[in-house]
TINU-18182 format. One record per atom (N, C-alpha, C, CB): x, y, z. Coordinates in steps of 0.05 Angstrom, whole numbers, padded with zeros to 5 digits, always signed. Glycine has a CB too. Layout:
<sites>
XYZ ...
</sites>
This chain:
<sites>
-00360+00685-00126 -00355+00660-00098 -00333+00655-00112 -00379+00628-00089 -00307+00645-00084 -00286+00636-00088 -00288+00606-00087 -00270+00648-00074 -00294+00591-00102 -00296+00560-00092 -00273+00544-00079 -00303+00544-00114 -00253+00555-00104 -00229+00545-00107 -00215+00555-00078 -00215+00555-00137 -00208+00587-00077 -00202+00593-00033 -00221+00580-00019 -00209+00630-00016 -00254+00577-00024 -00260+00570+00000 -00251+00539+00001 -00290+00576+00004 -00255+00528-00017 -00239+00497-00017 -00219+00494+00004 -00221+00490-00046 -00195+00503-00008 -00172+00513+00002 -00176+00519+00041 -00167+00542-00019 -00184+00529+00044 -00190+00553+00073 -00200+00523+00076 -00216+00591+00076 -00221+00511+00069 -00236+00485+00090 -00219+00465+00087 -00268+00471+00080 -00202+00457+00070 -00192+00439+00074 -00163+00440+00092 -00193+00430+00053 -00157+00466+00100 -00129+00467+00113 -00129+00468+00143 -00114+00491+00104 -00165+00475+00144 -00178+00475+00165 -00192+00444+00183 -00197+00492+00155 -00201+00440+00170 -00200+00418+00171 -00183+00393+00183 -00203+00420+00155 -00153+00394+00158 -00137+00383+00169 -00120+00385+00195 -00127+00382+00155 -00121+00414+00207 -00115+00424+00232 -00120+00420+00255 -00119+00441+00233 -00152+00413+00249 -00171+00418+00273 -00175+00393+00265 -00196+00442+00276 -00172+00373+00246 -00171+00334+00256 -00147+00324+00269 -00172+00311+00227 -00127+00337+00271 -00099+00333+00284 -00102+00337+00335 -00073+00371+00262 -00124+00369+00320 -00119+00382+00342 -00134+00362+00358 -00127+00413+00344 -00167+00350+00350 -00187+00342+00362 -00177+00314+00364 -00213+00348+00348 -00159+00302+00341 -00161+00272+00350 -00137+00278+00378 -00149+00244+00321 -00108+00289+00376 -00104+00294+00389 -00115+00308+00419 -00093+00297+00376 -00134+00311+00424 -00144+00313+00447 -00161+00288+00456 -00159+00336+00447 -00181+00276+00444 -00192+00259+00449 -00188+00231+00448 -00204+00264+00441 -00155+00218+00441 -00144+00196+00447 -00124+00203+00459 -00139+00180+00428 -00111+00211+00472 -00099+00216+00496 -00112+00223+00526 -00084+00235+00490 -00124+00198+00527 -00132+00203+00561 -00123+00193+00581 -00153+00197+00568 -00125+00203+00607 -00104+00198+00621 -00097+00159+00625 -00111+00216+00650 -00115+00148+00615 -00101+00120+00611 -00082+00109+00592 -00119+00105+00608 -00080+00129+00572 -00060+00130+00546 -00042+00159+00551 -00082+00132+00512 -00040+00173+00556 -00031+00195+00570 +00006+00188+00561 -00042+00194+00608 +00014+00171+00557 +00037+00162+00563 +00046+00150+00534 +00035+00142+00586 +00021+00153+00504 +00034+00150+00479 +00024+00180+00465 +00023+00119+00461 +00031+00182+00441 +00033+00200+00421 +00011+00186+00398 +00066+00204+00412 -00004+00210+00383 -00013+00197+00365 -00002+00183+00340 -00027+00209+00361 +00029+00189+00339 +00031+00169+00317 +00032+00136+00333 +00063+00177+00298 +00046+00145+00355 +00041+00110+00373 +00012+00098+00367 +00042+00112+00414 -00007+00115+00367 -00039+00097+00371 -00048+00095+00342 -00067+00115+00392 -00028+00108+00323 -00031+00103+00285 -00011+00070+00290 -00005+00140+00255 -00003+00065+00300 +00015+00046+00298 +00004+00013+00313 +00040+00059+00313 -00011+00030+00339 -00033+00009+00344 -00047+00008+00332 -00044+00007+00360 -00063+00025+00310 -00082+00011+00299 -00080+00005+00269 -00104+00022+00305 -00057+00005+00261 -00045-00012+00242 -00037-00047+00250 -00019+00004+00235 -00033-00048+00271 -00022-00078+00285 -00042-00092+00281 -00014-00080+00318 -00078-00079+00294 -00100-00085+00291 -00100-00108+00319 -00105-00095+00260 -00119-00117+00316 -00133-00136+00327 -00131-00167+00319 -00156-00128+00322 -00118-00175+00296 -00124-00199+00286 -00095-00209+00290 -00137-00200+00257 -00097-00226+00281 -00058-00251+00285 -00032-00236+00281 -00051-00282+00255 -00018-00232+00298 +00011-00218+00296 +00014-00207+00265 +00038-00241+00303 +00033-00184+00265 +00038-00179+00235 +00069-00171+00233 +00018-00155+00221 +00080-00180+00214 +00113-00168+00222 +00110-00144+00206 +00145-00189+00212 +00135-00134+00219 +00141-00107+00221 +00140-00087+00186 +00174-00109+00238 +00154-00102+00174 +00148-00093+00138 +00119-00082+00134 +00151-00123+00113 +00095-00116+00149 +00068-00094+00137 +00063-00079+00144 +00045-00098+00136 +00067-00074+00172 +00059-00056+00201 +00068-00019+00175 +00094-00067+00244 +00094-00020+00179 +00110-00005+00161 +00095+00005+00137 +00132-00020+00153 +00090-00016+00116 +00080-00013+00095 +00054+00018+00100 +00069-00046+00087 +00036-00006+00113 +00004+00003+00126 +00009+00041+00135 -00005-00024+00164 +00035+00041+00143 +00026+00065+00167 +00046+00086+00148 +00037+00059+00208 +00069+00074+00123 +00072+00089+00101 +00104+00101+00118 +00041+00112+00093 +00115+00076+00126 +00148+00096+00140 +00169+00067+00132 +00148+00107+00194 +00198+00072+00127 +00212+00059+00134 +00214+00035+00159 +00223+00074+00133 +00225+00004+00157 +00219-00009+00184 +00236-00004+00201 +00216-00037+00185 +00270+00018+00190 +00278+00025+00216 +00261+00044+00236 +00302+00037+00211 +00238+00065+00221 +00221+00076+00236 +00208+00070+00250 +00211+00084+00229 +00186+00055+00246 +00174+00040+00258 +00180+00027+00276 +00167+00030+00248 +00215+00009+00275 +00220+00002+00295 +00225+00022+00321 +00238-00013+00288 +00232+00046+00321 +00237+00066+00339 +00208+00069+00356 +00247+00092+00323 +00188+00074+00344 +00163+00076+00351 +00156+00051+00368 +00146+00080+00327 +00165+00021+00358 +00147-00003+00361 +00177-00010+00398 +00147-00035+00319 +00189+00000+00389 +00201+00001+00425 +00201+00011+00447 +00218+00003+00429 +00190+00046+00439 +00176+00056+00452 +00147+00033+00459 +00174+00081+00438 +00130+00032+00447 +00113+00014+00454 +00114-00003+00470 +00107+00005+00441 +00134-00021+00468 +00145-00039+00483 +00148-00042+00510 +00162-00041+00476 +00169-00027+00508 +00176-00009+00541 +00146-00004+00550 +00195+00029+00537 +00134+00013+00537 +00094+00017+00553 +00090-00001+00563 +00065+00021+00534 +00084-00026+00549 +00069-00050+00553 +00043-00050+00525 +00054-00049+00589 +00046-00040+00516 +00026-00030+00490 +00029-00050+00474 +00032-00001+00473 +00056-00066+00461 +00063-00075+00447 +00076-00104+00457 +00074-00057+00436 +00073-00140+00450 +00092-00146+00444 +00110-00159+00423 +00091-00152+00455 +00126-00162+00418 +00148-00171+00398 +00152-00198+00399 +00174-00159+00402 +00158-00216+00379 +00159-00243+00372 +00174-00250+00354 +00140-00252+00367 +00193-00267+00349 +00210-00270+00324 +00195-00295+00320 +00246-00271+00325 +00190-00296+00299 +00183-00323+00288 +00185-00348+00286 +00184-00324+00276 +00182-00367+00291 +00187-00401+00296 +00199-00407+00265 +00151-00423+00306 +00172-00408+00250 +00195-00408+00212 +00218-00404+00205 +00191-00391+00191 +00219-00372+00210 +00247-00357+00205 +00243-00335+00230 +00250-00341+00168 +00273-00335+00251 +00283-00330+00263 +00276-00309+00261 +00300-00337+00263 +00292-00291+00236 +00291-00263+00232 +00281-00239+00226 +00297-00261+00225 +00250-00253+00223 +00227-00246+00226 +00209-00241+00245 +00221-00255+00217 +00204-00218+00258 +00192-00204+00281 +00165-00200+00276 +00205-00178+00287 +00147-00211+00288 +00123-00203+00295 +00117-00192+00315 +00110-00217+00295 +00097-00173+00306 +00079-00153+00329 +00057-00162+00341 +00067-00128+00319 +00046-00150+00364 +00022-00159+00364 +00003-00142+00399 +00028-00199+00363 -00015-00136+00391 -00016-00117+00423 -00023-00123+00443 -00030-00096+00426 -00011-00135+00467 -00024-00129+00495 -00047-00123+00505 -00017-00114+00502 -00059-00129+00521 -00090-00118+00538 -00087-00084+00529 -00090-00124+00584 -00062-00088+00544 -00059-00054+00547 -00069-00032+00517 -00020-00047+00552 -00050-00051+00496 -00045-00051+00474 -00071-00045+00457 -00030-00073+00470 -00100-00073+00460 -00118-00072+00457 -00140-00046+00478 -00120-00100+00457 -00137-00042+00485 -00151-00022+00503 -00147+00007+00493 -00140-00024+00533 -00125+00011+00476 -00116+00026+00466 -00126+00034+00440 -00095+00021+00468 -00120+00007+00425 -00149+00013+00396 -00172+00007+00394 -00147+00002+00373 -00182-00007+00424 -00217+00001+00419 -00226+00029+00424 -00238-00016+00441 -00209+00047+00446 -00218+00070+00437 -00210+00082+00422 -00221+00083+00449 -00187+00088+00398 -00182+00103+00381 -00210+00095+00360 -00151+00098+00371 -00210+00059+00357 -00238+00063+00347 -00260+00074+00349 -00246+00050+00346 -00261+00083+00367 -00284+00088+00371 -00293+00112+00377 -00290+00076+00385 -00278+00124+00372 -00266+00154+00371 -00275+00156+00342 -00231+00159+00379 -00263+00142+00326 -00260+00141+00297 -00298+00139+00290 -00238+00109+00285 -00305+00114+00301 -00337+00112+00301 -00359+00141+00312 -00343+00084+00324 -00345+00147+00317 -00365+00169+00342 -00366+00195+00320 -00342+00183+00384 -00346+00196+00317 -00345+00224+00296 -00350+00216+00275 -00320+00241+00292 -00348+00194+00252 -00374+00184+00225 -00395+00192+00241 -00379+00145+00212 -00409+00177+00260 -00435+00175+00259 -00453+00206+00270 -00440+00149+00277 -00424+00214+00272 -00429+00243+00288 -00443+00265+00257 -00388+00258+00304 -00425+00270+00246 -00424+00280+00218 -00447+00272+00203 -00399+00270+00205 -00456+00242+00202 -00481+00224+00182 -00502+00242+00188 -00490+00187+00193 -00507+00240+00220 -00526+00250+00236 -00533+00279+00223 -00517+00250+00266 -00516+00298+00218 -00525+00322+00204 -00527+00331+00166 -00506+00340+00218 -00535+00306+00166 -00528+00295+00128 -00560+00283+00124 -00493+00260+00121 -00571+00292+00114 -00599+00275+00094 -00578+00260+00072 -00628+00304+00071 -00593+00226+00059 -00575+00210+00054 -00570+00221+00032 -00580+00183+00055 -00580+00235+00015 -00566+00259-00006 -00542+00264-00010 -00571+00284-00002 -00545+00284+00009 -00517+00293+00016 -00489+00272+00035 -00526+00320+00034 -00496+00260+00046 -00480+00237+00049 -00470+00222+00033 -00488+00224+00059 -00484+00210+00011 -00477+00202-00021 -00459+00217-00033 -00498+00205-00040 -00466+00247-00036 -00442+00260-00051 -00418+00267-00028 -00453+00290-00067 -00420+00268-00005 -00395+00272+00019 -00369+00242+00018 -00416+00272+00056 -00391+00219+00009 -00376+00197-00001 -00359+00190-00016 -00384+00186-00006 -00383+00204-00031 -00362+00210-00060 -00345+00224-00067 -00370+00215-00079 -00346+00247-00060 -00322+00274-00058 -00296+00258-00044 -00334+00305-00034 -00301+00257-00024 -00281+00242-00006 -00266+00215-00016 -00297+00235+00018 -00282+00198-00033 -00272+00184-00038 -00247+00194-00066 -00292+00167-00038 -00260+00225-00080 -00248+00235-00094 -00213+00242-00090 -00264+00253-00096 -00228+00254-00065 -00193+00275-00057 -00178+00251-00046 -00193+00307-00024 -00194+00224-00040 -00174+00205-00026 -00159+00195-00055 -00192+00178-00005 -00162+00193-00073 -00157+00183-00094 -00125+00206-00101 -00188+00182-00115 -00137+00222-00108 -00125+00249-00117 -00100+00250-00087 -00154+00280-00119 -00093+00252-00076 -00075+00243-00050 -00070+00222-00052 -00084+00245-00025 -00071+00198-00066 -00061+00180-00068 -00048+00171-00091 -00074+00168-00062 -00056+00177-00109 -00038+00186-00140 -00013+00210-00119 -00068+00212-00175 -00015+00227-00115 +00010+00239-00108 +00028+00232-00096 +00009+00255-00098 +00020+00213-00075 +00034+00192-00064 +00053+00176-00078 +00018+00176-00054 +00049+00163-00103 +00055+00144-00117 +00070+00157-00135 +00034+00129-00126 +00066+00180-00147 +00091+00196-00161 +00112+00209-00144 +00080+00219-00177 +00104+00218-00114 +00127+00222-00096 +00153+00194-00102 +00112+00222-00062 +00144+00180-00094 +00167+00145-00096 +00183+00153-00123 +00144+00104-00106 
</sites>
């Protein structure tokens, strides 16, 4: 049994399948004018208080310049509102419009359904092992990102 080869094959397959499935599930008729990257920007903005550009850029691990390009498109398409700060006009705050909130909730529901569907196939012990294993994988990948910078 080639455990390392099996793990590598599974990880590559999961990564590719998740991207494909998420893209097909999230970009329905109402949101066909945005990309998965746009949807992840919407997710990072969230439903709470408006956020500054730096906070959102950090959350999705891009530069403020790269985020600005994405935000420009989302503003034009009616998903995001951009406002200058009242205390400091140099600070730009972004928040979701009603259309952006609908996209956010659609994305959130996709992820909830995905997690529930996986959990339905596992008993309690398997679920605990899966979560523990995925947390270890997440730690590993986060550690790689830290060393890349």
